[in-house]
KOLTILO-765832 format. One record per residue (C-alpha): x negated, z, y. Coordinates in steps of 0.001 Angstrom, whole numbers, plus 524288, in hexadecimal, padded with zeros to 5 digits. Layout:
REM KOLTILO-765832
XZY
...
END
This chain:
REM KOLTILO-765832
5235C7DA5E2DE87
52DA87CFE82DFFF
5355C7D6232EAEB
532577DE3B2F6B3
53AEB7E9132F174
532457E9B42E568
525847EAA02ECCF
5261E7F79A2F390
52E1B8031D2F79F
534EF800C93046E
536E380A1630FA0
544588078A3155D
5467D80977323DA
5546E808B43292C
553698002D3351B
55BBE7FC3A340A2
559767F14F34A6A
558A87F1503591A
563617E75B35BAA
56FA07E770363CB
57CEF7E5D235D7F
57E087D7DF358B1
585DC7CE58360DD
591FE7C7AF35B8A
58F057BE803505A
5828F7C59A34CBC
57FF97CE1D3410A
575047D70B33CDC
56DB47D28E330B1
567317DCCC32870
559877DAB832396
54DC77E1C831E50
53F767E0DA321AB
534C87E4993180C
5273A7E6E731D7E
51AC17EEA631C24
5144C7F5FC3271E
505E37F5E432997
50073800B132117
4F55C80A1B31EE6
4EC3A7FFAD31984
4EADA7FA8932752
4E11D804EA32B56
4DE597FE6B33868
4EC6F8007C33CB2
4F09880D5F336AD
4F9AA8104B34221
5010B8038634123
50E2F8097D33DB9
50D0A813CE34857
50A3780988352B3
515328010934DA2
51E6B80C9A34F1B
51A2C80E3535D39
51C997FFC135F8B
52A518018C35A1E
52D2580BEF36463
529FA8022136F1C
5324B7F75F36942
527157F00236316
52D157ED20355EE
52ED27E35C34B04
539807D93B34CA9
53F8B7CE8F34464
546AF7C252348EE
54DA77B87E34061
54B8E7A9F43425D
556EF7A12033F0E
55530795DB33599
562617901F3396F
563D2791CC3482A
55A4178D17352A0
554107954835D2A
55AE678CE136747
5610177F84367EF
5570E774F036541
54C8477E4D36068
548D077D6A3520E
5455B78BBD35094
54DD87960134A5B
554FA79FA8352F4
54E387ACDC35392
557057B8C43525A
5565D7C593359B3
54BBF7CEFF3557F
54E577DA1334C0B
5456E7E5C734D7A
53FBB7ED2C341EE
543257FB6734463
53DB9808BE3408C
53013803F133D85
52AA681153340B8
5330D8183733668
52A3B812C832BC5
51CDB8154733187
5165A81A513253E
50B88811A03204A
50F9A80AA5313F2
50D107FE7A30C01
51B4F7FE3A307E5
526047F53830CAB
52EEC7F9A131793
53CB07F46A31813
544557F3D6324C2
552717F05F326DD
554D57E70E3324E
5606D7E01B33879
5607F7D2B133EB5
56A047CD8234889
56FC47C0F934339
5796D7B6B0347D0
57CCD7A8B63449D
572277A3CD34DCD
567F07A970344AB
56E3F7A42533868
564187A32132DA5
557C57AB103307A
54C217A2E932C51
540CD7AA1833290
53D3A7B700338A4
5352E7BB1A3447F
52DFF7C82034319
527DA7CEDA34ED4
51EEF7DA7F34D0B
51CC57E2363599F
5163C7ED7C35294
508017F142352FD
505087ED1234507
508E67E34A33AC5
5127B7E50F32F9E
514F97DD7A32323
522667D71032330
526D97D4A431541
534E97D01D3163E
540E37CF9831EB7
54DEC7CDC2317F0
55AB17CA5C31E9F
565117CFE1315BF
571277C7F831944
56FEC7BCAC322C2
57D9A7B72D32555
57FA77AAA231D83
571EF7AB7C317A3
570DA7B87E31084
563C87BF2430E3E
557817B95331471
549AA7BDC33117B
53D827BC97319CF
531D27BF05310EF
5270F7C15A31AEB
51BA27C86431454
513647C8013208E
50C397D101329C5
5123B7D0F333748
508947D4DA341EC
50C5A7D91034FA1
512387CDA235706
507037CDB9360D7
4FE417C892355F5
506357BC1635480
5079D7B03D35D28
5143B7ACB13561F
51EE27B5A6350FE
51EDD7B8E53428E
5291F7B0E133B88
52DAE7B27032D7C
536A47A9BB325A2
541917AC1731BFD
53E567AA4D30DA2
544F479D1E30C32
53AD47929730908
53AFB785A031036
533117794530F70
52ED77753B31D2D
538C376A3231DAF
543C97735331978
540E277E98322C1
54C05781BF32C15
547EF77AF033889
549DC78739340B3
53FFF78E7F3383C
536477834433718
52F237860B34416
52CAE7940633FCA
527A678F1A332BA
51E23785CF33957
5197878FB73436B
5168C799C3338E8
50D7679051331DB
5065178D4533E89
503E679BDA3408E
4FE9E79D71332CC
4F5097923A33494
4EF007980E340CD
4E67F7905434A08
4DA0B7904C341F2
4D20A7987934B63
4CEA27A67A34E79
4CC5E7B28E34652
4D8BC7B63C33F1D
4DE3F7C3EC3408F
4E61F7CC1333700
4F3197C8B533DA0
4F0667BA2233D63
4F84E7B2B733379
4EF327A715332C5
4EBB679FD632645
4E0087970032835
4D447791B3320DA
4C5BE7947232109
4B9D67919C318B4
4B38579C3D3108C
4A99979E8931B42
4AAF47AD4D31BB2
4A3DB7B11830F33
496677B2D3314FA
48FD47BA1832000
482277B939325E8
47CA87C0E131A68
4845F7B9BA30FC7
485347AB91313C0
48E3C7A38130B4E
492427953330C79
49F4179214312E3
4A8C378E8330820
4B243783C130BA8
4B17D7782C314C6
4A6467713930E04
4A403768F2301FE
498DB771E92FE0E
4A10277E592FE21
4AF7A77ACC2FD67
4B924785FD2FCCC
4C7627898A2FEFD
4CA9578F0230C5B
4CD3579D4B30F3D
4D5457A3C9319C9
4CF957A31432777
4CC6A7AFD332E71
4C6AA7AA0F33AD8
4BB807B3D133B5C
4B0467AF0A343F1
4A43E7A8BB33DE1
497BA7B00A33B75
48D757AFCB34613
4839D7A92833D44
48C5379EA03375A
49831798C833E3C
49D39793893313B
49DEB7A10832B25
4A8F77AA4A32E7C
4A5467B83E331B1
4A91B7C28A327D9
4B03F7CF5E32966
4A8AD7DBE6326C6
4AA5A7E0B9318DD
4B2807EC7931CE7
4BC217E37A323C5
4BE477DAE0317E5
4CCC37DDFF3176C
4CE2F7D9113256D
4CAF37CAF832231
4D5897C226327A0
4E02E7BCAC31F41
4EE0E7BACD32455
4F44F7C845323AB
4FF037C38331A85
4F4607BFA3310CD
4EE907CD4031070
4F0577D6B330545
4FC9A7DED130605
4FA737ECCE30A34
4FCE07F13D2FC3F
4F3457E78D2F682
4E9127EADA300A4
4EA8F7F9232FD0A
4E8A27F5F12EE9A
4DD667ECCA2F17D
4D6357F69A2F9EF
4D8C8801702F025
4D2847F9F72E509
4C84E7F4AE2EE52
4C36F802692F141
4C0A5803E22E2D7
4B78D7F8482E441
4B2E87FB5C2F1FF
4A4897F9DA2EF19
4A6647EB752EC7D
4A7F27E92F2FB0B
49A687EE6B2FDCA
4935D7E1C52FAF0
488B77E40E304CB
4857B7F0E32FE1D
485837EA742F0BA
47B747E08D2F534
471FD7EB4D2F8FD
473187F3452EC87
467B87F5D52E390
46BC17EFD52D68D
4622F7F8082CEA5
46D4D800FD2CAD0
477107F60C2C951
478287F44F2BA9C
481287F7612AF76
477C17FC7D2A541
4814C7FB34299E0
48F347F779296B5
49262805E429699
48ED9805F42A509
4983B7FAB92A72F
4A3428018929FEA
4A13380DD42A816
4A520805E82B40E
4B31B806AD2AF52
4B95D814022B0C5
4AD2981C2F2B2C1
4A8E7816552BF90
49B7F813AB2C524
4951681F492CBC9
4940E81DA82DA69
48AE0828CE2DCFA
4818D8261C2D1C4
48062817692D349
4772E8134E2DE51
47E29806502E029
48BD280BC02E12C
487488177A2E901
4826980DFF2F354
48FCE807942F380
49688814BD2F421
48EEF8187030046
492EF80BD0306E2
4A17080EEF30773
4A9E781AF0309D2
4AA86822432FD03
4B90A825062FEC7
4BB9B816972FC92
4B6728184A2EECD
4BF5B8239C2EB36
4C91E81B152E418
4BF3A8174F2D9CA
4B5A48229B2D99C
4B57D82C9B2CED3
4B9FE83A4D2D21F
4ABEA83E8D2D381
4A9D18342F2DDD3
49FC082CD52D5DF
4A79D822602CEFA
4A8A9814532D371
4AE618081F2CD57
4B75480EE12C397
4BC2B801E42BEA9
4C74D7FFC22B520
4C36F7FB382A786
4C4207EC542A6CC
4CCED7E75829C05
4C1F87DF5029617
4BBC07EBF029104
4C7E97F46028F3A
4C9C07F1AA280BC
4BBFF7EE1727CAB
4AFA07EFC8284AB
4A8537E4B827DFE
4B29A7DA3B27AF6
4AF607D356287CC
4A23A7CF90281FC
4A7E67C78E276CC
4A73A7B8C8276F5
4B5D47B8272748D
4B8CD7BFE1280EF
4AEAF7B855288C5
4B5CA7ABB52854A
4C39E7B13E2862C
4C1D27B52D29456
4BFE97A6D2297A6
4CE347A514293B0
4D41B7B23029774
4CA9C7B9102A099
4C97B7B90F2AF49
4C43D7AB252B022
4CBC87A3202A635
4CAF37968A2AE16
4BCCD792A32ABAC
4BCB878EAF29D66
4BEFF7806229A12
4BF107772628E92
4B1D57716828AE3
4B352762A928A55
4A53B75E76288A1
4994E763D8281C2
48FB5767C42866E
495A876BAF2938C
490F57638829EE9
48EC5766692AD41
4950075FE52B90D
48A7D764922C26F
4838D759E02CA02
4789C754F92C140
47098750E32CD29
4704375EF52D1D0
470CD767052C56A
46BC175DA32BB05
47076760542AD26
479F076BB32ACB6
4807A7682E29FD8
4819E772482952C
4771D7747E28AF6
480AA779B0280CC
47EC27728F273F7
487BC770CE26827
47ED4779C72606C
4823C784FA26996
490AA784E72664E
4947677CB425A77
492D8787F5250E1
49DFE78F0B257F7
4A82978422258B8
4AFAB7878524C3C
4AA2677BC824508
4AC747720424FF5
4A1F5769F125656
4A18A7692D2651D
4A89E75C2D2660A
4B3977614A25D74
4B47F76E0026528
4B59A766AD27209
4BFC575D6126C81
4C7AF7690426799
4C71576F8C27503
4BFCB77B2A26F67
4B47877C48278FC
4B57C782B92865A
4ABF8785E029130
4AA6D78FBD29C12
4A1B27881A2A525
49AC578EC92B065
48F9D7853C2B12C
4920677AD92BB7D
498AA783F12C52A
48D8378DD12C4F8
4811C786352C244
47F3B781CA2D07E
47EA8790262D451
4770B796282C909
469B5794582CF5D
46E7179A322DC3B
475077A5BB2D5AA
469897A87B2CCC1
4608B7A9512D87E
467907B6262DB6C
468467C24C2D2E5
473497BBD22CB29
46FCB7B3812BF55
479F67AA5C2B97B
47B2E79E4D2B109
48430792AF2B15E
48BC4793E62A4A6
4936D78C3429AAE
49AFC792F828FCF
4A0C978B692846A
4ABD3790E527C27
4B30978CED26FCC
4C1A278E3E26D85
4C3B6794F826075
4CF41793D82574E
4D4B57A10025BAB
4D58379C2B269B6
4C9F17A3F426ED3
4BDA079E81274D8
4B0167A08626F2F
4A42879F7E27807
49AA77959427275
48F85794C727BFB
48B4E79894289B5
4821779049291B1
47A9A796C029CCE
474A778D752A6B0
46AE978F042B1BF
46601784E72BB75
458B077FB12B7F1
44E137883B2BE16
4476E77C352C3DE
45393777852CAF7
461767728F2C955
45C8A764C62C737
457AD768FA2B9CA
4650776CD52B4BE
4691C779442ADE0
4624B7826C2A47D
46C3B7859B299F2
46C2178FFA28F79
47663790EE284DB
47B0179D7327E58
483AD79EF52727A
48B827AABE26DC8
484AC7B5F826707
4893E7C3A8263CC
47D3B7CB882608D
46F727CE52264F7
469107C8A1270DC
470567BBCF26EB4
47D1E7C32D26FE4
478737C98227C80
474697BC5728202
481DC7B6DE27EBD
488427C237285F8
47FD17BF28291D2
483567B0AC29105
491C97B45129156
48F0F7BD3B29CE6
489177B2052A4B2
4955E7AA092A1E6
49DF07B57B2A5F9
4964D7B6EF2B2AB
498B97A8B62B5FF
4A6F07A9762B249
4A8D07B5E22BA4A
4A33B7AF952C66E
4AAC37A2E72C4C0
4B7107AABB2C231
4B5B57B2E82CE78
4B12E7A8062D78C
4B8FA79C7F2D26D
4C42E7A0262C95F
4C80C7ABDA2D1A1
4C3737AA5C2DFB2
4C2F779B9E2E1AC
4CE3A796F62D92D
4D8167A12F2DD72
4D48C7A91F2E99C
4CD2F79EA92F0FB
4D4DD7923A2EE2A
4E20A798C62F07C
4DF1F79D9B2FE49
4E06F790103049B
4EE0B78EF52FEAE
4F18F79C18304B3
4ED18797A831221
4F34378A2931194
5003778F7F30CA7
50164798D531822
4FD2078E8932200
505787832731D6E
511027884C3157D
51B047906E31CAE
51FE179CE23164A
52CB97955631590
5267A78AEC30D15
529EB78C062FE9A
51BDC789912FA6D
5172F794813035A
5211479D842FCCC
51C6D798E22EF6E
50DDB79ACB2F1DB
50D5C7A64D2FB2E
50D7F7B11D2F0B9
501D27AAAE2EA35
4F96D7AC512F661
4FB4C7BAF22F83E
4EEB17C22F2FBE5
4E5E17B68E2F8E5
4E07D7B4E13069E
4DE567C38B3079C
4D6DB7C51F2FADC
4CECB7B8EE2FDEB
4CB5B7BDDC30B77
4C76A7CAD0305A4
4BF137C37A2FBB2
4B80A7BC3230693
4B4867C92B30CBD
4AEC67D0653010C
4AF277C8762F47A
4AAFC7BA4A2F61A
4A31E7BBB5302A3
494727BA8530369
48E897C6C62FD8B
49C237CB0F2F915
4A0A87D0E22EC55
4A1DE7C3F92E51E
493FD7C01B2E871
48F547CD7E2E428
496237CD7E2D708
497CB7BF6E2D22F
48C727B6F82CDAD
48C6F7ABEB2D7D1
489667B61B2E248
487727AFD02EF9A
48B427A29A2E9DB
4988F7A72D2E517
4A14C7A11C2EF71
498CA7951C2F09B
49A687930F2E1F8
4A9327943F2E31C
4A8D6789E72EDC8
4A18B780802E4EE
4AB8D7828F2DA26
4B6BB780AD2E3DD
4B1FC772A12E4E2
4B8527706E2D79D
4C5057779C2DADD
4D10976F0C2D8E2
4DE51774612DCBF
4E68876DB82D214
4DCF57728D2C7BE
4E0C9780912CAF6
4ED8977E512C3B7
4EC1D785442B6AD
4F03E779D82ADEB
4E6F7770BD2B51F
4DBE177A8A2B42B
4DDE577C782A58B
4DDEB76DEE2A2DE
4D22D76BA62ABAA
4CA57775F72A461
4CE937703D29765
4D58977CBF29393
4E2797759029234
4E743767D428FE3
4F3D77616F29420
4FDB67619A28908
50C0F75EC728B62
50FEB765C127ED8
509B57729828328
50F9877CD428C24
50DBA778F729A65
507CE76C09295EC
4FA9977226292FD
4F3D27760D28673
4E9107802E2875C
4DCFD77D1627F50
4DAF578BB527DA3
4E8A97903527A66
4E53279E7D27C79
4E02079D1728A62
4E6C57A8B3290FA
4E46C7A49129EFE
4E9D17970429C74
4F53179B34293CD
4FA327A57029D50
4F61D79D7B2A914
4FDD4791722A524
50A24799932A3D3
507F979F362B165
5046F791E22B6F8
510BD78B382B222
519437969C2B65B
5139F795172C414
5154D7865C2C36B
52394787592BF6E
5264D7911C2CA46
51F7A788A92D478
5269C77C6A2D003
533D7783272D049
53124788EF2DDAA
52BEC77C952E3FB
536A2773FC2DE58
540DD77BF72E592
53AEB777CD2F29B
5353676A7F2EF5D
53EDD761422E908
535E27557A2E9D8
527D4751432EBB1
52BBA74C412F913
52F2275A042FD83
5216E75E7D2F9FA
51B3875308300F1
5237E7550A30D38
52179763C830E6C
5192D764AB31AAF
514A8772B6318BD
5114F7705B30A8B
5093A7645B30DB8
5020B76B7A318AF
4FF68776C630F5C
4F9C276E3E304BE
4F1B17665A30E68
4EBEE772DB313F8
4E8F07787F3068E
4E10D76C5C30354
4DAD37693531061
4D894776DF315C2
4D9E07818C30B85
4D245779DF30159
4CC84770DD30B91
4C00D76E0C30417
4C8A8767F52F987
4D15D7600530292
4CC4B752DB2FDE5
4CE7E755BA2EF87
4D82F74C5E2E92E
4DD5D7565C2DF83
4E5C575D862E97E
4F44D75B982E69F
4FA91753352F12C
5063F75C5D2F2F6
50F69750CF2F317
517977548E2E757
51EFD760232E21A
51562760FF2D6E1
509DC761972E04E
5105176D3E2E6CD
51462774722DA6E
50753772772D39A
4FF86776CB2DF88
507A6783122E1A5
506B47867C2D337
4F7E27854A2D3BA
4F6FE78DAB2DFF9
4FF8D7984F2DA1A
4F83F797F02CD19
4EAF9799342D3BF
4EF577A4522DC90
4F6567AC122D214
4F39E7A9C82C3A5
4E6097A3E12C48B
4E18E7AED22CD69
4E7917B9062C475
4E0BE7B32F2B89D
4D3427B3CD2BEE4
4D4B87C0672C6A7
4DC6F7CB552C061
4D4D37CBB22B3AB
4C7EF7CD9F2BA8D
4C6FE7DC2A2B894
4CBAD7DB992AA75
4C0747D2782A6BC
4B64A7D31C2B19D
4B8067E1782B4D7
4AE447E34D2A9DD
4A2F67DBB72AFCC
49B507D9152A33F
4A6C77D0B829ED4
4A7197C8B02AB65
499FF7CABE2B247
4995E7C49C2BFA9
48ADE7C1E62C08E
47E717C20D2B86D
4712B7C6E32BC8A
4683A7C21F2B1AD
4664F7B5952AA36
466E47B50829B79
45B507BC2629521
451B97B2BC28EDA
44AD57B57F281D3
43D807BBD0282BA
4403D7C24C28FC2
441D07D0B329356
450157CDCE296E6
452727C89228939
44C587D49D2832B
454D87DD2528BE5
460C77D5BB2870E
45D167D8E327913
45B7D7E74727C22
466D27E98328580
470997DE3128566
47B387E58E28CDA
471907E9C92973C
46CF67DBD22994F
47B107D70E299BF
47E797E0EB2A465
472137DDF12AC17
475997CF842AB8A
483A87D0222B071
4897E7D6052BCD2
482867E2492C16E
4894E7EF6B2C28E
48C637EFCD2D106
490C07E1A92D198
499097E4182C590
49FBE7EFAD2CC0A
4A2477E7E12D861
4A7997DC5B2D0AC
4B0037E47D2C79D
4B58B7EC422D2FC
4B9257DF982D9BB
4BFFA7D9862CE24
4C7437E6242CB98
4CCC67E4F72D951
4D0107D67E2D7AB
4D6307D8702CA46
4E0497E2502CEF9
4EE5E7DF882D2A0
4F2BB7E6B22DEC8
4FFA57EDE22DF5D
506507E3792E7B1
5027D7D7B32DF55
50CAA7CCE62DE32
50BFF7C5492D17F
50F747B7842CD6E
51E3B7B63B2CC96
520397C0D82D6CC
522A47C0A72E56C
5217D7CB662EF6D
52F5B7C8C72F405
53B2A7C4432EC5F
53FED7BD522F894
534107B4762F9EC
53D317A8AB2FA8D
54B957A6BE2FCFD
54C7779B1F2F3C5
5530879F1B2E711
54DE37944A2DE43
53F81797B62E0AB
542E17A60C2DEC0
548E67A2EF2D18B
53D1479AA42CDCB
5341B7A5C72D1AD
53BE07AF3A2C94E
53A357A5FF2BDC5
52BA47A56A2C09B
52AF47B4322BFCA
532197B42D2B2CE
528C57A9ED2AD68
51D407B2672B115
523597BE042AA1D
524EC7B5A529DE7
516BD7B16729F01
512C37BFB729F58
519E77C1FD29285
513077B67328C3D
505B87BB0E2910C
507F57C84C28AB2
50C287C18C27E2D
500137B90027E04
4F7357C4992807F
4FD107CB5B274B4
4FACF7BF7E26BF9
4EE9B7C2B326413
4ECA67B47826064
4E9857B18726EA8
4DBF17B75126E9C
4D8787B35427C77
4E3AA7BB4128251
4DD387C87728009
4CFC57C69C27A14
4C5947D04F2755B
4C6B57D866281E3
4D5637DA5E27FB6
4D9C67D5DC28D44
4E6D97CEC028CB9
4E7547C2E02959F
4F0577C6FA2A0B5
4EA017C0B32AC92
4F5737B7312ADD4
4FFD57C1492AACC
507FB7BFB32B733
50B9D7CDAA2BAE0
503C87DA1E2BC15
5040E7E7DD2C104
4FABC7ED122CB42
4EC7C7EF322C80A
4E2167EA0C2BEE9
4EAF27E3982B4E3
4E47F7D6CC2B10C
4F1847CFC92B264
4FAE17CADF2BCC0
4FBA37BE622C4DA
4FCFD7C1982D34B
503267B6F02DB78
4F6CB7B4FA2E34D
4E8147B62A2E44A
4E9007C3D42E9B0
4DCCC7CA8C2E407
END
């Protein structure tokens, strides 16, 4: 995927140009244009190529003009001279609809007055848009080969107030830009910023900010996220849709069936190939879009009666025609849309692949060892931290919540500390905690007033001599029934294997897993990757020219992020959407993520900082990378640190080529405007925080870019692409609970004695919600066929500068070496946390992958 020639088969069309014989002193330069035509996916414009062919007959064509970087338009004017137009010929000879690249040969008239081409004007007089990938000039006199890497949709010229201009692949700081190209550079940024008003259309190229005020509608009111101290939030891309009639602060929403039409700049949309993959897999999960139907369903039939019923979900399918719930869904949509996942008899639905967590052993997921191991190597390995005080204490406001400290006593755990007392275990860094108490307790009463029933939880674990963690105790907490001012009601549960005590322990672990699943999806995944990265995408396009070296560095790490986030706002995180239907906070989900965003700190997103802050590592100059892990076999951290420092080295090498001093960073006008906008607009609710780097030094720049790239690539990969492997089997990672813990001397307790598996399944996520959730994470866990991974670029000619290209090649080689070491570690049987009882090797930070549901691979960007 590193070069255009490697991406697809090309259709070659021999072209000629409509030009007169060149005058004396002029030559004809050969070049090639690579583009994609609008294709069959654009169902609203199926005749696009036919109409474009008609336009060709009447002289309405596509033209290219070179802009000189060395010769002015006229004496005294600081704009590059614009050459004569070259017309793209024989468009109509390749009218078949295709997602493949088309390559055209072109010739440009050149003379000494053009000199060095630095930019390119493209005019599209056709009926429809096309995707311009590259234009390459093969032999410019005195300059050799010059590449224009465009990667942009070009709409008909009538859609633009200014002509489309593209630049050669040479990077320039603003102060070093050829002065004849500088006006074009500045004008392009003005266009991308827009004027801040009006509803944006598909051909608009505007990047602008808005609050998350489009998640609700009159039937599903939700608070506006962003712009207030009560509900701070990162900004999202502006669409300019009008407000609702009932609330001027709330933006109107698109109808569900028009979800794919939500505005994002066209260049931020999925590629045609990815959209095809995405829709193909989406049809398999089509019923998840029918949220309104789900809300009206009778849940009488909505239960897994046994684990055998759960296992039948994989491979055998759920009967459409025999299940009243799914039959109602089936009738709501055209049945032909279900053909890709129906059985041959037309009755099968949700024929899901077998999740890896139950491939080798159908019960290993229930062990305490696996429960603890997944805190280090599962889909949410960033929640566990070192326990530094006993018993754990709360930071919630005592005036509001009274005593929220833990009720765990030494007698609960000291028998399982390998002969140590608690003070000795803490001093030896042997005690760890997964703490979902303070973040959830303010919402427990609200959530439990619905059909969902949860606890705030604390889980303590002990580091054993073999490097594995042993669960010691789980504390389940509820707000006092008489009011928050009376504190918490805590109950403590310790491990048991048999009888009703063993069943209660399994339920206690399930309540912890429910909390961790919700926090993972809302915070670790959505907030800390998708949501916080979008403002960087917007600010980069508004303030850093495509000529800017930092734009070239970061751009691959923003691919598809605005598109997937916009899609999420339409059907996933919106009021009454899939997330609210399937994850325990329900209607409070996004509000909860806003409250947790209050504690978001940009520098803390750096992996080494995060590990030290959580007490999982300490600074140690004698250790690799200057850090020593307190759990040596911590797969996420071990692999992650290698990836982190590979990224850091690459970023440092790249940035040092352009910035020779701190002064150059400080004096870069575009860079300073970018960083100011990130802080004051994109993350505007955090603009007064003192922890923001000043962006006055080289180290400020390198560290910030490393953190952005890490968050968009490796962190997202670690929390996303293992979802189906672990959470595809819902009992292992249930997303909500519907009952509280059975109490002795109650019918529920007696039922637990008689049918522990039945009670377990009636407590966790119900059948229909499980199918919706599993179908969603199967879609999100897949790599599409056009994925671009860390260490790769879509084009080999992404920059003309040889030193950065060499540094990037070294970065790729480092990642390949890391892959070899990951495989070696996974084969080391002494590292028990790498594979675990469920026999899943830790590959979530293995950089490369093939297409599909692989459980490995680090894409460049938050793209799913």
